[in-house]
C-alpha positions as CSV (number, residue, x, y, z in Angstrom):
1,M,32.0,-7.7,-23.0
2,P,34.3,-6.4,-20.4
3,G,37.7,-7.8,-19.3
4,Y,40.0,-7.1,-16.4
5,Y,43.8,-7.3,-16.9
6,F,46.6,-6.9,-14.5
7,V,49.4,-5.1,-16.4
8,T,53.0,-4.4,-15.4
9,V,55.3,-2.2,-17.5
10,C,59.0,-1.9,-16.5
11,T,61.7,0.6,-17.3
12,L,64.6,-0.6,-19.4
13,D,67.2,-2.4,-17.2
14,R,64.9,-1.7,-14.2
15,I,66.4,1.8,-13.7
16,A,64.5,3.8,-11.0
17,W,63.4,6.7,-13.1
18,F,60.1,7.7,-11.4
19,G,61.1,8.4,-7.8
20,E,61.8,6.5,-4.6
21,I,60.1,4.7,-1.8
22,A,60.2,6.6,1.5
23,K,58.6,5.3,4.7
24,G,56.6,2.8,2.6
25,E,55.2,5.4,0.2
26,M,56.1,6.2,-3.4
27,V,57.5,9.7,-3.8
28,L,57.2,10.7,-7.4
29,N,59.9,12.9,-9.1
30,G,59.3,14.9,-12.3
31,Y,59.4,11.8,-14.5
32,G,57.0,10.0,-12.2
33,K,54.6,12.9,-12.4
34,V,54.7,12.6,-16.2
35,V,53.8,8.9,-15.9
36,Q,51.0,9.8,-13.4
37,G,49.6,12.4,-15.8
38,F,49.4,9.9,-18.7
39,V,47.9,7.2,-16.5
40,E,45.2,9.5,-15.3
41,D,44.5,10.7,-18.9
42,M,44.3,7.2,-20.4
43,P,40.5,6.8,-20.1
44,E,40.0,10.1,-21.9
45,H,41.9,8.8,-24.9
46,Y,40.3,5.4,-24.9
47,P,36.6,5.7,-23.8
48,N,36.3,1.9,-23.5
49,V,39.2,1.7,-21.0
50,V,38.7,2.1,-17.3
51,L,41.5,2.1,-14.8
52,D,40.7,0.2,-11.6
53,E,43.7,0.2,-9.2
54,W,47.2,1.4,-10.2
55,V,50.6,2.3,-8.7
56,I,53.7,3.9,-10.0
57,M,56.9,2.4,-8.5
58,P,60.5,3.6,-9.0
59,N,61.1,1.4,-12.0
60,H,57.7,0.0,-13.1
61,I,54.0,0.6,-13.0
62,H,51.2,-1.8,-12.1
63,M,47.6,-1.2,-13.4
64,I,44.4,-3.1,-13.4
65,V,43.0,-2.1,-16.9
66,V,39.3,-2.8,-17.6
67,L,38.4,-3.0,-21.3
68,D,35.1,-2.3,-22.9
69,G,33.6,0.0,-20.2
70,I,32.5,-1.1,-16.7
71,A,33.3,-4.7,-16.3
72,G,31.3,-7.1,-14.3
73,I,31.6,-10.3,-12.2
74,D,28.9,-12.9,-12.8
75,P,27.1,-14.7,-9.9
76,A,29.7,-17.4,-9.8
77,G,32.4,-14.9,-9.2
78,M,33.9,-15.0,-12.7
79,V,34.9,-11.9,-14.7
80,V,32.7,-11.8,-17.7
81,G,33.9,-11.1,-21.2
82,G,37.4,-10.4,-22.4
83,V,39.4,-8.7,-25.2
84,G,42.6,-10.1,-26.6
85,T,46.1,-8.8,-26.5
86,E,48.4,-8.8,-29.5
87,H,51.0,-11.0,-28.0
88,C,48.5,-13.5,-26.5
89,S,45.6,-14.2,-28.8
90,V,42.2,-14.5,-27.1
91,P,39.2,-14.8,-29.5
92,T,36.3,-12.4,-29.0
93,G,32.7,-12.6,-30.2
94,S,32.8,-9.1,-31.7
95,T,35.5,-7.8,-34.0
96,K,34.8,-4.1,-34.0
97,S,34.2,-1.5,-31.4
98,Q,33.6,2.3,-31.5
99,L,36.6,3.8,-29.8
100,H,38.8,6.8,-29.9
101,G,36.6,9.5,-31.3
102,G,34.2,7.3,-33.1
103,H,36.6,5.5,-35.3
104,D,36.3,1.7,-35.7
105,F,39.3,-0.2,-34.3
106,D,39.7,-3.9,-34.0
107,R,38.9,-5.0,-30.4
108,Y,41.7,-7.6,-30.8
109,G,44.9,-6.1,-29.5
110,L,43.2,-3.1,-27.7
111,L,45.2,-3.7,-24.5
112,S,48.5,-3.8,-26.5
113,K,47.5,-0.6,-28.3
114,V,46.7,1.2,-25.1
115,V,49.9,0.2,-23.4
116,K,52.0,1.0,-26.5
117,S,50.4,4.4,-26.8
118,F,51.0,5.1,-23.1
119,K,54.7,4.1,-23.3
120,N,55.2,6.2,-26.5
121,A,53.6,9.3,-24.9
122,V,55.7,9.0,-21.7
123,T,58.9,8.3,-23.7
124,K,58.4,11.3,-26.0
125,T,57.6,13.6,-23.1
126,I,60.6,12.5,-21.0
127,R,63.0,12.5,-23.9
128,Y,62.0,15.5,-25.9
129,E,60.3,17.8,-23.4
130,M,62.5,17.0,-20.4
131,G,65.7,16.3,-22.3
132,C,66.5,12.9,-20.9
133,N,67.5,11.0,-24.1
134,N,68.5,7.7,-22.3
135,F,65.0,7.0,-20.8
136,G,63.4,3.8,-22.1
137,W,61.0,1.0,-21.3
138,Q,61.6,-2.7,-21.3
139,R,60.2,-4.3,-24.4
140,S,56.6,-5.3,-24.3
141,F,54.7,-5.7,-21.0
142,H,53.4,-8.4,-18.7
143,D,49.6,-8.9,-18.5
144,H,47.4,-11.4,-16.7
145,I,43.7,-11.9,-17.3
146,I,41.8,-11.5,-14.0
147,R,39.2,-14.3,-14.0
148,D,37.3,-13.9,-10.7
149,Q,36.6,-11.7,-7.8
150,K,39.1,-13.4,-5.4
151,S,41.9,-12.8,-7.9
152,L,40.8,-9.2,-8.4
153,D,40.8,-8.6,-4.7
154,N,44.3,-10.1,-4.3
155,I,45.8,-8.1,-7.1
156,R,44.2,-4.9,-5.8
157,S,45.8,-5.6,-2.4
158,Y,49.1,-6.4,-4.0
159,I,49.0,-3.0,-5.9
160,R,48.0,-1.0,-2.8
161,F,50.8,-2.5,-0.7
162,N,53.5,-2.6,-3.3
163,P,55.3,0.5,-2.0
164,V,55.3,-0.9,1.6
165,N,56.6,-4.3,0.3
166,W,59.1,-2.7,-2.1
167,K,62.2,-4.5,-0.8
168,E,60.5,-7.9,-1.4
169,D,59.4,-6.9,-5.0
170,D,61.0,-8.8,-7.9
171,N,61.7,-5.4,-9.5
172,Y,63.6,-4.0,-6.5
173,R,67.1,-3.0,-7.4
């Protein structure tokens, strides 16, 4: 069953590594383009992951991550299904899923595995290929289960307008 999650990942100490906001638009620098590349490639590495809406900001990234393929909204407007995260246990009906090249992985913790892999890939590229040894992420990440269409629409809007509203953002420094 599918599940929608609103995910926020921040840089260590909220340092603006990825670029700047100019005239209400995010202008990515080289590090930001690395992040963009790994975000865009995420579904290729995890076939049961779909990215809905996302934005890279100077010191964080927001994503709506859909797990287990194309998610759905039931007639009552509720998101159907769900898959747990490692730091917030959510029981699931199935314990195995064919992912990542046909290997069996526990569905439990898939979101955490995806985010951890993403953060590791970005960190290694920025540190080792770009020579910036002091780059880092804040520990863990924030996630929120999106439970209905209204919430999904509100979060999509928040993500789209995040660059325009940058100075009001909690992560603004």
